[in-house]
N, C-alpha and C positions, 0 to 999 in steps of 0.2 A: 504493500500500500504506500510505498515511499513516493510513488508518482504524485500523490496528493499534496506533498509538502509545498510545492511551488504554486499549486492552484489555490490552496487555502492557507496562506500565511496567517499568523496571528495578527491581532490589531497592532502589536508593537513592531510588526514588520519582520519578525524573526521567523525562520522555518519552524514548523511544528516539531521537528526533531531536536531543536536547540532550546526548547522551552521546558521549564519545570511545571508540571501540571498538578502536583499534589503536595500539600504542605501539612505537616503535623501541627496540632494546636500549639505546640511549644515554639513553633517557628514564625508565627504571624504576630500581628498587632492590630489595634483599632484603626490605624491609618491606611490599612490595605483593603479598604472596602471595595475598591474597583476590581481587585483581583480575587479576594476571598469572600466577597459579599458581606453584607452587614452582619449576618449571624456568625459566619466563620471568623471574621475579624474580631468580633467581640468575644467569642469563645476563646480565641487566642489571647486577647487582652486579659480576660479573667484568669486564664491559666498563668499568665505572666505575673498577675497580682497575687498569686498563691491561693486563690479561692478554690473550693472543691468542685472541680469540673471533671466529669467523666472523660477519660482519654479518648482521643479520636483524631481524625484528619479531615482536611478540606480539599475537594477537587475544584480547581479554579474556574472562574468565568471564562477564561481563555479556552479551556477544554470544551465548554458548552458552545462557544462561538464556532469553534472548528467543527463540532458535531452538527450544529444547525446549518452551517454553510455547505458541508460535504455529505451529510447524511450518515457519516461514520465517525466513530470516536477516533481521536488521534492515535496513531499506531503505538506510541510509547505509553499510553495511559494505562493499559491493563497491567503492564509490568510495574509501573509506579504504584498502582493501587495494591498489587500483590506485595510489594516490598513494605508499604506502610501497614498493610493488614498483618503481615508477619510480625512487624515490630509491635503492633497493638496486641497481638496474641501473646507475644513473649511478656509484655508488660502486665497483661491480665492473668497470665498463667493458665490460659485455656484457649482452645481454637474455635473458630466460627462454626457453629452447628455441631460441635463435638458431642457424640451421643450421650456420654456419661456426665459431662460437665460443660454444657455449651456456652460459648461466648455469643451473645446476641447483640445486634447493633441496630441503630435507627439510621435511616437515610432521609435527610431533610433538605429541602430547598433553602436557598439563602441569597437573594439578590442584593445589590448595593443598597436599594431603597426598600423599605419594608412594604410588603404586599400581603397583608394578613389574610390567610386562607385562600389565596389565589393560585398557589402552586402546590405541589404534592409532597407528602410525607408518608413514609412507611415505617412502622415500629416493629420490633421483635423479629427482625430478619435473622435467620439461623435456626428457627424452629422447624421441626419436621416430625413425621410420625415417630421417628426414633428419639430425637433430641428432646421432645416434649416429656418423655419419661425421665430423662436425665435431669431436666429442669425441675420436675416435680420432686425428685430425690434431693437435689441440691438445695432447693428452697424449703423442703419439708412441707410442701403445701401443694397437693394435687390439684385443687381447685384453681389456684393461681396459675399453674402451668397451662391447664386447658383453657382458661380465660385468655391468657396471653396468645395462645395458638389461634383461637377463634378470631381474635382481633387482627392477627397477622393476615389470616386468609381473607378476612373482610376488607382490610385496607389494601392488601395486595391485589385482590380481585377487582376492586373498584378502580384503584389508581393505576395499576400496571397493566391489567388485562382488559380493562374497559367494561367490566360487568356493571350493570345497573345496581347502584348501591341500595335502592329500595328493596331489592330482592333479599338482601341480607337482613335489612331491618324488619321486613315482614316475617322472615324465618325466626328472628330473635323475639319478635312480639308473640309468635305462636308458641315458642318455647316457654315464655313467661306465662302466657295464658294457660298452657297445659299444666304448669306448676301452680297456677293460681297466685302468682306474685306480680308486682307492678314494676319492680326495679331489677336490673340485671344482676346486682350484687346478691340477690336472694336465690339465684340459680346455683346449684351445687355442682360438684365435679362431674358427676354422671350426666347431668343435664348438658353441661358445656361440652362434654365428650361427644354426645349425640349431635350437638349443634355443629361441631367441627365436621362431622361426617356429612351433615346437611349442607354446610358451606362448601365443602369440596365437590359435592354433586352439582351445586349451582355453578361453580367454576367450570367443571367439565362440560356441562350443558351449554352455558352461555359463551365461554371462551373457546370451546372446542379443544381443550387440552387439560391435562391433569395439573393440579397445583404442584409447582416444582418442589421436589424434595432435596435437591442439591442446594446448600446454603449459598455457595458462591454464585450460582445461577440466579438465585433470589436477589442477591445484592447487585449484580451486574444489570439485571432487568430493571431494578428499582432506580438505579443511577440514570439509565436511559429514560425512564419515565419522568424523572425530575427534569432532565434536559428538555424533553418534549413538552412538559407542562408550561415552559416559558412561552410557548406559542399557543397555549390553550386559549379558547375563546374568552373565558372569564378573566384570564391574566391579561390578554390584549385589551379587553374592555376596561379593566381597572387601570392599566397604564395610560390609556387615552384619557380617562377621567382625571387621573392625577398628573398627567403630562410627564410621565416617566418615559425616557427614550426607549425605543424598541430594540436597540442594538447592544444593550448592556450584557444580556445573558445572565444566567444564574449560576452560582456556585452550588456544590453539593457537599453536605456535611455528613460524614460517617462517624457516628458516635457510639461508644459502648453503652449498652442499655443499663439504666437503673430503673427500679420498678416501684411505682406508687400503688400498685394493686396487690400488695402482699398481705393485706389485712388492715386492721384498724390502726396499727402503729406505722402505717405507710400512707402516702397520699401525694397529691400534686396540687400546685397552685400557681397563681399569677399575682405579683405584687407590684405596687407603684410606690416610688419614694415620696410622691405627693399625690394628692387627688387629681386625676387627669381631667375631671369635670370642672373643678373650682380653682385648683392650684394651691389649696390650703395644705399645710403640712400635717402629717398624721399617719395612721396605719390604714392603708387602702389596698384592697385586693380581695381575692377569693381563694378559698381552699376547699378541697374535696378529698375526704378520706377514701382509702382503698380504691384509687382511680388512677388512670393514666391521663396524660396531658390533654389528649383529644377530648376527653369527657368534659373538661372545664370549658374550653372554648366553644364546644358544640352546644353547651347549655342543655345536655340531655338530662342531667340531674342537677337540681339546684344546689349551689355551693353554700358554704357558710362564710361570713365575713372573715377576713384574714385575722382580725383581732381574736377570734375564737381559737386560733392555733395556740395561743398562749396557755389556754386551759387544756388543750389536747396534748401538746408536746412542748413544754416550756423551754427545754434545752434547744430544740431546733428553732423555736420562735426567737429566742434571744440571739442565737447565732445569725439568723436571717436579718434581724434588725441591725446588727453590727455590719453585716455585709452590705445591706442597703445604704447605710451611711457611707461606707467606704466607696461604693460605686457612685453615689451622687457627688461626693467630693471629688472623685477622680474624673468623672465625665462632666462635672459642673453643670448638671442638668437633671431634669426629671428622668428617672430610669424606669423602664418597664422590664420586669424580671420574671422568668419562668423557672420554677424549681420543683424538685421531687424529693420526698422523704422516703427512704427505703429502710424500714425497720429502725427508725430513729436516727438514720444518717442523712444529713442534708446534702443535696447535690444541686449545683447551679447549672441549668440547661440553656439559658439564654439571657442576655441583657441587650437592651437597645435604648436609644433615646426615645422616650415614650410619646405616642400621639396624645394630643391634648386638645381640649376645646379652646375656642378663641379667647374666652375670658381667662382660662387658666394660663394660656400662653403669656398674656400681658402681666398677670399677677406674678407668675413664676419669674419672668425676666427681671422685674423690679425687685423681687425678693432676693434673687441671686446677686444683684448689684449691691443691695444693702448688706448681704452677708460677706461681701468682698470676694466672692468666687469668680465673678466676671465684671468687666467694665461696661461703660455705656455703649461703646462701639459693638461689643459682642452681644449686648442685650438687644440691640436693634436687629441683629441677625436672627434672634430667637422669635420674632413676631413677623407677621406679614400683613400686607394691605388687604388680602383676601379675608384674613381673620378679623381685621378692623371692620371691614364691610359687614361681616356677620353680626358683629356687636351693634351695628347701627340698625338692624332689622327690628320691627316692632315686637312687643311682648304682650302676653295676655293682661287684660284689665283686671286687677285684683278686686275692684269694686263691683264687677259685673255679677249678675245672678247666674250661677252655674250649677250644673248637676254633676257632681263628681261621682264616678262609679267605681274607680279603682285607683290604686297607687302602686307604682313599681319603682324601679331604680332609675334615678336621673342619670342617664348614661351620656347624653349629648344634648346641650341646651338649645332652646329655641321654642317658638310657639308655632305649632303646626296644626292646620285645620284641613280636613279633606274627607272624602268618601272612603269608607272602609273597604279594602279589597284584600283577598286572602291568598293570592298567588302572584308571582312575578309577572307572568304573561298579561294578566288583567291590569296590573298596575301600569305596565308599558302601554297597553292598548288604550286605556282610558286617558292616560296622561297625554298621549298624542292627539286625542280628541279634544283636548283643552280642559279636561277635568283635573281637579286637584285631589290627590288620593293619599291615604295613609295605608301603608303595607302592614297588615296584621298577620303574624305567624306565631306558632308555638316557639320556634326558634329559627333563626335564619342559618343558611349555609352558603358557601360560595356560589351556588347556582342561582341564588336570589339576587345577585348583584345588579342585573338589569332593572329589576323592580325597585331596588333600593335607590338607584340613581333617579328613577322616574318619580318616586314618591316624594311628598312633602316631608314625611316623617315615617319612622318605623316603630312599631309597637309589638313586643313579644311577651308571652306569658312565662317564658323560662329564661334562664341565663342572668348573668350579672354584668358588672362593669368591664369584665374581661371577655365576655362572650363575643362571638363573631359579629353579631349585630352592633354591639357597642363599639368595638374597635373600628370597624369599617365606617360606621356612621360618624364617629369623631373625625376620622381621616377625611371624610367628604364634607364635613360641616353640616351634616343632616341632623335634624332633631330626632332623638331616640329615647324611648322608655323601654326598659327591659325588665324581665322577671316580675311582671304584674300577675302574681299567682292567683289572684281572685278571679281572673278571667278564664273562662273555658273556651278555648279556641278550637273550632271544628272546621278544618280547612276543606274537608270533603263536602260538607253541607253548606260551606261558605257563609259562616255565621259565627258569632261568639256570644256567650251568655255572661252577663255581668251579675254581680251580687244582687240578690233580690229577684232573680229570675228573668229580668228584662233581656230580650234577645236583640242583638245588633246584627241586622242582615247586611249582606254586601250592598253597598250603595248608600247606606245610612251615614250621615255626617257625624264625625267624632273630632275631638280636639285633644291634643297631647302636649304636655308641658315638659320639655326635656330638662328644665332647670329644677323642677320639683318632683318629677316622676308622676304627676297627677294626670288622670285620664277622665275626660268629660264627654257626656253626650251632647250632640249638637255643636253649633258654631259659637265659640267664645270670642267676644270682641277683643281687639288688640289696642294697645296704647303705644306711644313712642318709646323708643329705647332710652334709657338714662344717658347713654353715650351721646345720642343725638341731642338730648336736652343739654348736655354739657357743651357741645359745640355751638348750640344755639344760645348759650349763656344763661340757661334757666336752671342749671344744676352745677354745684361746686363740690369739689372733693370734700368728703366727710368721713364718718365713722361706720355707717351701716354697710351691708354687703354691696349694695348697688354703688354707693359712694366709694367703696374700696376699689371697685373696678374702675370707676371714673378716675380715681387718683392714679391708678396704674396707667390708664390710657393717657392722662394728662402728662405724666412724667415721660412716657415714651415719645409723645408728640414733641415735647420740649427737647428731648435728645435729638430727634430727627431734624427739627428746625435749626438746631445749632450746627448740625453736621452737613446739611444738604447744600449743594451748589445750585441746583435747578430751582428756579422760582416757580410758583404755582399760581396760575390765573384761572378764571372761571369763564365758561360759556354762558353768557347771560344777556337777555334782550330787553330787560326793563329794570326799573329801579328796585322793585321788590325782590327780584332774583339777585340783583347785584348786592343788596344789603345782606341777604341771607348768605351769599357767597363770602362776603367780607367777614361775617361772623364765623364762618367755617374756616377762615384763614386765608382766603384768596388775596393775592398780592396784585390784583388788577383784573381786568377783563381781557381775555385773549381772543374772544370772538363775540361780537354783537351782531346778530343777523338782522339786518334792517328790513328784510321782507316780512318779518313778523309784525312790523309796525304798519303794514299796508293792509292788514286784515280787519275783520269786524266792521265797525261803522265806516271805516275809510275805504272799504272795497268799492263803493260807488264812485269815489273820486278816481280810483285807479281805473275803473271801467271807462270813465269819461276820458282819461288819458289815452287808453288803448283805442277808443273809438274816434278820437279826434281826427277830423278830416283836414283841418287847416292848422297853420302854425299858431294862430291866435287861440284856437280851442286848446291846443296842447299847452301853450304857455299859461292859459287860465287854470288848467288842471294842476300844473306844477306849482303855480302860485298859491293855490288853495292847499296843496300838500305841504308847502314849505314851513309854515308856522307850526303845524302839527309835528313834523319831523324835528324841528328845532326844540320844541318843548320836551319831546322824548329824550333828546340828548342832554338838555339842561338837567333833567331829573337824574339821568344816568351819571353825569359828571358830578352832580352833588353827592350821590350815593357813594361814588368811588373817588371822592376828592383826594388829590395827592397821589393817586395810583393810575397807571396807564390803562387806557380804554381803547381797544382795537375795534374799529367799526368797519364791518365789511359792507361795501356798497352792494346794491341790489344784485342778487345772483340767479334766482330761478327764472325759468321761461315765463313770459307774460301770460300765457294761457292759464297758468295755475291760479291767476287772480280772477278768472272768468268762471261762470257757472259750468257745471258738468254738461258735456255735449248731449248726452242722452236726455237728461232732465230738461235741457233747454229746447231740444227738438220736440219733446212732448208738449211743452208749454206753447210753442209756436203752432204746432199742429192743432191743439185744442182751441187756440184763439182763432185760427183760420176757420175751423169747423163751426165755431160759434159766431163767426163774423164780428169778433171783438178787435179793438185796436191792439196792434202788436208790433208797431214799428221798432220800438226800442229792443224788444226781444229778437226781432229779425236781424237788426244790426249786430247784436251780440252774437247771434248764431253765425252770421257771416264772418265776424272777427274770429270766432273759435275755429271755424274751418280754415280761415286764412293763416292762423297761427299754429294750426295742428302740425305736429312733427312725428315722424315714425319713431325716433329715439330722442326725446327732449333732453336727456342727460347730455347728449353730444350736439345739441343744436344751438339755437339763439338764446344764450344766457350769459351771465357774468359780464366780462369786459365787452363782449360783443354787443350786449344791450346798450351799454354806455356809448358805444361808437355809432350805433345806427338809430337810436332814439334820442334825438337832439334834446339837450337840456336835462335829461334824467339824472345823470351823475352830477351834473353841475348843481342842480337843486339840492342834492344830498350833501355835497361838499359845502355848499353855502350854509345849510342848516347846521352842519357840524361846526363850522367856523363861527357862525353867529352865536351858537350856544356856548362855545368856549369863551368868546368875548364877553358874553353876559355873565358867565360864572367868574371870570377874572374881575369884572367890574364889581361883583358882589364879594370880592376878596377871597374867592375860591382858588383852587389850584387844579384846573382841568389839564389832563395830559392825554389828549386825543391822538390816536394813530389811525390813519385812513388806509384801508386795505382794498386793493383792486382784485376781484376774483377772476379765476379761470384764465389767467394770462398764459399764452403759449409762445409769445415772441416779444422781445424787448420793444419792438416798434409800437405794439398795442399800449404797453405801459407808458411809453414816452408821450404818446398823444394825450392819453387821459391825464397824465401827470402835468403836462404843460397847461391844460385847461384848469386843473385843480389849483395849481400855483397862481394862476391869474385870478381865480375867484377868491382865494385866501388873501391875496394882496388887496383886492377890492374891499373885503370886509375889514382888513386892518386899517385901510385909509378911511373907511366910513365910520369906524368906531374909535379910531385913535388908539387901538390896543395892539400890542405886539403879540403875534401868535406864532407858536412853534409847533406845527402839526407834522409829524412824521408821515411819510407816504411810502407804502410798501405793497407787497403782493402776496397772494396765496399761491403756494406751489402745490398744484393738484393735478397737473398733467405731466405725463412722462417727458414731453418735449421741454416743458419749463424746467424740470429737474436736470435734463441733459444740457440745457443752454443757460444754466443758472449763472455762470460767469458773466454772460452778456446782460442778463436781466438785472444783476446786481448793480450795474452801472446806473440804473434808473430807480433802484429800490433801496430804501433805508432799512427795511426789514423783510424777512421771509417768514411766513407762517405756513407750515406744511398742513394742507388739508388732506389728512391721510385717509379719510373715508372715501373721497372721490379719487384720490391717487390709487387706492386699492382697487376701486372699480375699473379705472382706466388701464391699470397695469395688468389686471387679470382678465379684462373683458367681461366683467360681471355687471349686471344691473342688480344691485343689492336687494331691492324689494322683490324681485322675481326669483333669484337663485336661492335665497335662504329658504324659501318655502318649497322649492322644487327639488333640489338635489343635494343641499348641504348635509342633510341628515345621512344620506347614503355615503357621502364623502367622508364624514366623520366616522361612520360605522366601519367603513373599509380601510380606515387608517390613512387615507390620502391627506386629510387634514388631521393634525393632532388637536387643533382648536380652530375655530373660524378665523380667517384672516381679517375679519371686521372686528373681532374681539381683541386679538393680540396681533401686533404688527408682523407681517411677513418679512422677517429680517433679510432673507436671501434675495427677495425680489424688490418689494416696495422699500424695505429698509436700505438696500444698497443704493437706491436712487436718492433717498433722503441724505444718506452719508455723502454721496458724491456731490449733490447739490450744495450741501453745507460747506464742503471743502472748496468747491469752485466759487461759491458766492463770497466766501471770506478771502479767497485769493484776490478777488477783484476789489472788495471793500472790507478791509480788516475789522472795522467796527460794526459790521452788519449784524443786526440783532436777529436771532433765530429762535423760533418757537414752533409749537405744534398745536392745532386746535381741533383735530378730530377727537372722537371719544377714546382713541388710543391713549390720549393724554392722561386718562384716569385708570388705565389698565396697568397692574403692577409690573408685569414682565416688560411691557413696552416702555414704561418709565425708565427702567434700567437701560434699555437700548438708547433712549434719547439722551440719557446722561453720558453714556459711552461715546456717542458721536458728537458731543459738545454743544447741544442746544442750550439756549439760555433759560427757556421756560417751557412748561407744558400747560395746556388749558383744557379744562374738562367741566362737566356739569357740577353744580354746587355740591350735590350729595357726595361726589367722588373726590372732592378736594382733600379731605383728611387722608384718604387712601394715597393720593398722589404725593402729599407732603411726607407721609411715612416712608413710602417707597423711594422718594428722592433722597431721604436721609440714609436709607439702607443701601442705595446705589453708591452713595459717596463713601460709606464705610467699606463696602466691598471693593471699590476702586482703590481705596487706601491700602487694603490688604493685598491686592494684586501688585500695587506699586512696591509695597514692602518686600513681597516675595521676589 
């Protein structure tokens, strides 16, 4: 197979024969996540710290990439695995699957970024019809041995051989029913032995082969299954949702087994060094006696709170608390820990920086600063704009009359209202039809990911804060209530019964509060978030829980504002929006759309302008519009006094100000039929036909309007200049900037600018007021970006209109394509995210970067900004920082997000420069 080495080199460029593909836990560290994955790197780190980690080794992500590219494992991999397995066997004093004293191992996935439940794990590898007897003798517990064997066949059958997992669950339910018990721990050794026989028959029938008895074959097949699971549908969907690159691959961790299912003195659990929902310090997590790890995250049996472990096994509890403190101080962050206790011996199976809610992220970041574990720069990297946006969503009104029917575990905060649905398929189907839904399950599993994404929130009757539903919901920022045991969820009959006997059928509206765990019937009204009230100036940091969060947000925003280079402006078209934006921290207006000032009561004046047959009629219409425009600008300059206000001259096609062609045609036809006067409607209809364009986005709009409709732009410039003069006379400080839209060539800009300069000079002479009005352009056409060096000769600033630039670069009409094929493009992975949501760095972004460089080469003091909604997108803000823009502009609600991300971008840039 050596011919493959040149066809499939590793990502480092080395031949596959020159690369080390397997690392012992003693060889790695936490900084090797790219190579060893998050789980492997952290197992190595805990081993280095001297913590009790079962011995094992990690197969690298490079091996996975070679396998996925070629369809075959690297030629050297088998020998490397054999060498490390032999070393592990020597260390443990027993061999894999040894009949009288078997070494058993787990095979677990472990990508660079945590993907809980999305890829595959197989436990108890090495068990067979022979070695199960040896395990029973070794452990002195026949029931434990057969329980471990049935688990292996169940996991191996589903994960490796593709057998429907429900078949095993149904067989297990039948075994419990026959025994008249409700939990699997009540099944005895003889019952489990029969169950193993049943499971093997299921494998033979469904997979067309016997369950493999060779332990090495089990391990090799499991390793391949983990590699394959990287491209499983649920893993790909999760990566798209979380924007995780598809080319990273997964590592595989082979770890010697320790057993939590050896009886009441054994168990397994998950712990957090702080509450992942609130960020508060304390003892948080779940523990389950006589169980393996999959039982905890699956929520099959309800766990006990971690604090109960102190009563069950104080020695292990005390040791765990000490290890948790060690790990948090070492990682300087909230740690998520998986552990097993085997007959009183504590073992650490995993640690990672834990997923947390948005509120917890802000609280923890400030707490760690106060503890001296991290500085402000690092604190900013611990929170995100997306998390801040979550905190700005409304919450339930505590004063509302509500009907609470249950209370579960507050797993992921938020206020979610929707129709109850009981399976993932229905959640997706109804959501696509515009319905808001709550996904209700006994417990979720990775196959529910589609429905979890589609739902407003998730409600389960089983599981705790570490169950699959809780972990995935927190990662996605979805509202989640888990373990609401009072609810009887019947997924087959598509209903749930609440205390008191009331039945909630599919389609009934329910409300869930992920901050309190409360479940309500019907729709509960919502009120503004305390974080929004803080930004609005209606709430100040204080002592109660809401104020504690506000205090954390306040401090992080202060950190960001001190660090950021990018200024943040608002897209606002009136004084009310401008004032709100200013309260949210806007440092000016980056886009005032003047077309919004031509709607409502003024539409008739615009119609008269469009219908004007003579110069006198046109001038009369413009003269009537002038004072109205001027007053708009006076109010805007007053609201943003002392801050820049960029005003875009009229941009959309004129037909947008006229009635709809169908509606107008009906009115004309009815008037003719009734022989009623309809001259005005007829003239309007003729104008609509005259102005009709096949593709208005690429037609008579923007600067083209200013060049072919005499006096239109002149009127607007005069209104701006006169408003600025009036504000200066009132001792104000207006800082107007005039933006010419849709320029494609410098000649267009030069003509409009010359006329604008003339009008501004006239206003100066008439008012005796010196005006300094900057004139620039919106870069929203590829040609403008490519000729930016020429355009900068006539422009004092560029504002990148990335919405239109995205449309013209991609050839998309946004309003059409988002509804028609974007969903398919996202599902197929062509888009990781919509290019209208996050800037397309390779295409649109490269034009922005080139235009910025060319513009500044011509005019070094050229001011550069962006005014599309990308200006409020976290990832896009980082890009705009990197290419050297001066400011971003976005809607008022997104200003805090942009401020925070601008600070984070500056910190990240400092770190890159330092490295």
